[in-house]
C-alpha positions as a LaTeX table, in Angstrom:
\begin{tabular}{lrrr}
\hline
Residue & $x$ (\AA) & $y$ (\AA) & $z$ (\AA) \\
\hline
Unk1 & $-19.66$ & $-2.90$ & $-7.22$ \\
Unk2 & $-16.59$ & $-2.14$ & $-9.37$ \\
Unk3 & $-14.97$ & $-0.74$ & $-6.19$ \\
Unk4 & $-15.51$ & $-4.05$ & $-4.33$ \\
Unk5 & $-13.60$ & $-6.30$ & $-6.70$ \\
Unk6 & $-10.45$ & $-3.40$ & $-6.36$ \\
Unk7 & $-10.92$ & $-3.40$ & $-2.61$ \\
Unk8 & $-10.42$ & $-7.88$ & $-2.91$ \\
Unk9 & $-8.04$ & $-7.81$ & $-4.91$ \\
Unk10 & $-5.80$ & $-5.15$ & $-3.05$ \\
Unk11 & $-6.59$ & $-7.97$ & $-0.26$ \\
Unk12 & $-5.58$ & $-10.42$ & $-2.12$ \\
Unk13 & $-1.97$ & $-8.50$ & $-3.22$ \\
Unk14 & $-1.17$ & $-7.66$ & 0.04 \\
Unk15 & $-1.90$ & $-11.65$ & 1.08 \\
Unk16 & 0.47 & $-12.00$ & $-1.52$ \\
Unk17 & 3.48 & $-9.45$ & $-0.37$ \\
Unk18 & 3.32 & $-10.81$ & 3.00 \\
Unk19 & 3.63 & $-14.32$ & 1.68 \\
Unk20 & 6.91 & $-13.22$ & $-0.18$ \\
Unk21 & 8.15 & $-10.64$ & 1.99 \\
Unk22 & 9.82 & $-11.19$ & 5.87 \\
Unk23 & 9.17 & $-7.80$ & 7.25 \\
Unk24 & 5.33 & $-7.47$ & 6.33 \\
Unk25 & 2.88 & $-9.76$ & 8.13 \\
Unk26 & $-1.16$ & $-9.95$ & 7.73 \\
Unk27 & $-3.19$ & $-12.32$ & 10.32 \\
Unk28 & $-5.90$ & $-13.57$ & 8.24 \\
Unk29 & $-8.21$ & $-12.63$ & 5.36 \\
Unk30 & $-10.11$ & $-10.05$ & 7.12 \\
Unk31 & $-7.18$ & $-7.96$ & 8.40 \\
Unk32 & $-6.28$ & $-8.18$ & 4.49 \\
Unk33 & $-9.26$ & $-6.60$ & 3.38 \\
Unk34 & $-9.76$ & $-4.01$ & 6.60 \\
Unk35 & $-5.88$ & $-3.28$ & 5.70 \\
Unk36 & $-6.56$ & $-2.68$ & 1.86 \\
Unk37 & $-9.52$ & $-0.30$ & 2.60 \\
Unk38 & $-7.49$ & 1.44 & 5.04 \\
Unk39 & $-4.56$ & 1.80 & 2.84 \\
Unk40 & $-7.21$ & 3.18 & $-0.03$ \\
Unk41 & $-8.46$ & 5.99 & 2.33 \\
Unk42 & $-4.45$ & 6.79 & 3.38 \\
Unk43 & $-3.53$ & 7.09 & 0.03 \\
Unk44 & $-6.70$ & 9.23 & $-1.37$ \\
Unk45 & $-6.52$ & 11.93 & 1.59 \\
Unk46 & $-3.09$ & 11.61 & 3.42 \\
Unk47 & $-1.34$ & 10.40 & 0.22 \\
Unk48 & $-2.92$ & 13.28 & $-1.99$ \\
Unk49 & $-1.64$ & 16.06 & 1.00 \\
Unk50 & 2.00 & 14.82 & 0.98 \\
Unk51 & 2.22 & 14.68 & $-2.62$ \\
Unk52 & 0.81 & 18.17 & $-2.92$ \\
Unk53 & 3.30 & 19.23 & $-0.19$ \\
Unk54 & 6.07 & 17.49 & $-1.53$ \\
Unk55 & 5.80 & 18.81 & $-5.25$ \\
Unk56 & 9.25 & 20.96 & $-5.02$ \\
Unk57 & 11.33 & 17.94 & $-3.20$ \\
Unk58 & 9.45 & 15.53 & $-5.69$ \\
Unk59 & 10.35 & 17.50 & $-8.95$ \\
Unk60 & 13.89 & 17.99 & $-7.64$ \\
Unk61 & 14.20 & 14.16 & $-7.27$ \\
Unk62 & 12.50 & 13.45 & $-10.42$ \\
Unk63 & 9.81 & 11.43 & $-8.79$ \\
Unk64 & 11.80 & 9.25 & $-6.98$ \\
Unk65 & 10.37 & 11.03 & $-3.51$ \\
Unk66 & 6.78 & 9.58 & $-4.44$ \\
Unk67 & 8.37 & 5.97 & $-3.60$ \\
Unk68 & 8.89 & 7.24 & $-0.06$ \\
Unk69 & 5.04 & 8.94 & 0.24 \\
Unk70 & 3.86 & 5.47 & $-0.89$ \\
Unk71 & 5.92 & 3.87 & 1.95 \\
Unk72 & 5.14 & 6.48 & 4.32 \\
Unk73 & 1.33 & 5.44 & 3.74 \\
Unk74 & 1.84 & 2.11 & 3.76 \\
Unk75 & 3.41 & 2.16 & 6.87 \\
Unk76 & 0.67 & 4.34 & 8.59 \\
Unk77 & $-1.63$ & 1.82 & 7.06 \\
Unk78 & $-0.28$ & $-0.59$ & 9.13 \\
Unk79 & $-0.26$ & 1.25 & 12.25 \\
Unk80 & $-3.99$ & 1.86 & 12.16 \\
Unk81 & $-4.90$ & $-1.88$ & 11.28 \\
Unk82 & $-4.62$ & $-4.35$ & 13.79 \\
Unk83 & $-3.54$ & $-7.67$ & 12.04 \\
Unk84 & $-1.40$ & $-5.86$ & 9.20 \\
Unk85 & 2.61 & $-4.96$ & 10.68 \\
Unk86 & 5.02 & $-3.49$ & 8.70 \\
Unk87 & 8.64 & $-3.89$ & 10.42 \\
Unk88 & 10.91 & $-0.96$ & 9.54 \\
Unk89 & 10.70 & 1.93 & 6.74 \\
Unk90 & 12.69 & $-0.57$ & 4.37 \\
Unk91 & 9.81 & $-3.05$ & 4.61 \\
Unk92 & 7.49 & $-0.72$ & 3.66 \\
Unk93 & 9.35 & 0.54 & 0.88 \\
Unk94 & 9.47 & $-2.80$ & $-0.66$ \\
Unk95 & 6.15 & $-3.83$ & 0.29 \\
Unk96 & 4.55 & $-0.52$ & $-0.72$ \\
Unk97 & 5.79 & $-1.22$ & $-4.39$ \\
Unk98 & 5.37 & $-4.80$ & $-4.65$ \\
Unk99 & 1.51 & $-4.36$ & $-3.43$ \\
Unk100 & 1.40 & $-1.75$ & $-6.13$ \\
Unk101 & 2.68 & $-4.42$ & $-8.74$ \\
Unk102 & 1.06 & $-6.95$ & $-7.70$ \\
Unk103 & $-2.35$ & $-5.38$ & $-7.32$ \\
Unk104 & $-2.40$ & $-3.69$ & $-10.89$ \\
Unk105 & $-1.28$ & $-7.27$ & $-12.22$ \\
Unk106 & $-4.22$ & $-8.81$ & $-10.84$ \\
Unk107 & $-6.55$ & $-5.48$ & $-11.71$ \\
Unk108 & $-5.46$ & $-6.16$ & $-15.83$ \\
Unk109 & $-5.70$ & $-10.03$ & $-15.12$ \\
Unk110 & $-9.54$ & $-9.58$ & $-13.74$ \\
Unk111 & $-10.51$ & $-7.05$ & $-16.48$ \\
\hline
\end{tabular}
């Protein structure tokens, strides 16, 4: 039950980010829910693998390369989800950051 609430809150965060950021489009609530689910799966599997492989670069950049990995996962989730469009890497970078912040605030408020 807890993961369903997290999924819905992440979908709301995606909808908010799409409303704020012009480079990100989410076409409907169902697309946002599917995008949140795919984003979670991509972050779990692909993101974890990328973090392990890029550990030396991450250490050299004092952790800033993690933002690039998050943006790539966000962009990949958009490529895999119909109705979720990200226009460019910069939009993916800012979108991933805003989604994390807004999602974190929503999760904290939901407790």
